[in-house]
GULUM-606283 format. One line per 4 residues: number of its first residue (from 1); their letters; for each residue x, y, z of N, C-alpha, C. Coordinates in steps of 0.02 Angstrom, whole numbers. Each point is the difference from the previous one (the first is absolute). Example, Ala and Ser with C-alpha at 12.3 -4.5 7.8 and 13.67 -1.06 7.14 Angstrom:
2
1> AS> 660,-284,390,-45,59,0,45,60,0 | -18,53,-36,42,59,3,-39,55,37;
***
This chain:
68
1> XXXX> 59,-66,-1,-55,63,10,17,59,0 | 12,40,-55,5,91,-4,-4,51,21 | 8,44,30,-39,52,25,16,67,-31 | -32,52,4,34,44,-25,2,72,30;
5> XXXX> 39,41,31,2,51,48,-17,74,-35 | -72,-8,-30,-25,66,-42,31,54,21 | -22,19,69,22,57,11,81,25,-5 | 39,-47,-12,77,8,7,-5,-10,-70;
9> XXXX> -38,-4,-61,10,-27,-62,2,83,-23 | -91,6,31,-13,91,-47,74,34,23 | 19,14,73,47,44,23,51,-18,-44 | 35,-48,-14,42,-2,-50,-3,14,-47;
13> XXXX> -52,13,-38,-27,5,-56,-9,102,8 | -19,18,45,-4,59,-16,73,44,31 | 51,-39,27,59,10,13,46,-7,-68 | -21,-28,-46,49,2,-51,47,-79,15;
17> XXXX> -1,-32,24,40,-47,41,-34,-67,-54 | -36,19,-27,-36,-90,-27,-8,20,-72 | 41,7,-52,27,1,-57,-62,-47,-39 | -29,69,-39,-75,-35,-44,-17,30,-50;
21> XXXX> -6,-18,-46,-44,52,-64,-75,16,38 | -28,73,-9,-37,38,7,-62,-64,-9 | -30,-51,-55,-52,-12,16,31,-68,42 | 45,-33,34,15,-21,41,-40,9,74;
25> XXXX> 13,57,0,16,42,59,-103,19,12 | -17,22,-50,-73,-11,-5,-32,-48,24 | 15,-67,-31,-10,-59,29,3,-12,69 | 67,18,22,20,-23,70,-52,47,39;
29> XXXX> -19,54,-2,-48,36,18,-62,-45,1 | -29,4,-38,-84,-21,-11,17,-79,48 | 52,-19,-17,-12,-79,43,15,7,73 | 39,52,32,6,22,68,-83,11,26;
33> XXXX> -11,32,-48,-80,39,28,-28,-52,11 | -16,-45,-51,-67,-60,14,20,-65,12 | 67,-11,25,38,-21,63,-7,34,69 | 11,49,3,27,17,73,-55,59,7;
37> XXXX> -47,27,-12,-42,63,-5,55,66,13 | 50,-13,-35,63,54,-32,-40,55,-35 | -11,52,22,-29,50,-66,51,2,-79 | -49,24,-33,40,10,-86,-48,47,-15;
41> XXXX> 24,26,-24,-13,63,-38,-9,-32,-76 | -91,-15,2,-6,-24,-77,12,9,-63 | -9,78,18,20,24,-81,79,1,-4 | 10,10,25,100,-15,2,10,-65,-25;
45> XXXX> -28,-48,66,12,-54,-22,-18,-52,-80 | -62,28,-10,-44,-30,-68,50,32,-50 | -6,56,7,13,38,-83,66,-42,-27 | 24,-10,-56,59,-11,-31,-12,-65,11;
49> XXXX> -28,-54,28,23,-63,-14,-39,-22,-59 | 60,-51,-35,-31,-17,-62,-46,-69,-3 | -14,-28,-55,-59,-10,-12,-5,-86,48 | 56,-26,-7,24,-61,57,-8,22,81;
53> XXXX> 18,48,21,17,10,65,-67,20,35 | -21,42,-46,-93,1,11,-54,-52,8 | 27,-55,-34,-43,-51,-2,16,-46,56 | 78,17,33,9,-32,62,-21,10,40;
57> XXXX> -8,85,7,-31,23,75,-92,-9,-42 | -21,1,-24,-73,2,-16,-11,-91,37 | 42,-39,-7,-11,-71,9,22,-1,78 | 20,27,18,24,11,81,-47,58,43;
61> XXXX> -20,47,-41,-73,8,50,-48,-36,-22 | -13,-50,-40,-56,-33,5,4,-65,53 | 60,-21,9,15,-50,42,1,39,70 | 28,48,24,-25,43,34,-43,-4,36;
65> XXXX> -59,17,-41,-62,13,25,-55,-54,-27 | 25,-77,-6,-23,-44,15,-24,-28,-52 | 3,34,-65,-12,-19,-87,47,-44,-33 | -8,-71,12,69,-30,-29,7,-34,-64;
***
């Protein structure tokens, strides 16, 4: 079993200690919000996602809301 320290991951992202692309950072923020209720600015996080990452985000939201 693995666990993720979502708060630490977002802190590292905010402090630029986590090298990633802009899209990867947006996905991490969305995942942290869904997994650990860490606030995310949806306008910032959703704009700029490509079609593939948009589809992944929609699938994650569906699962989080019980639609499988």
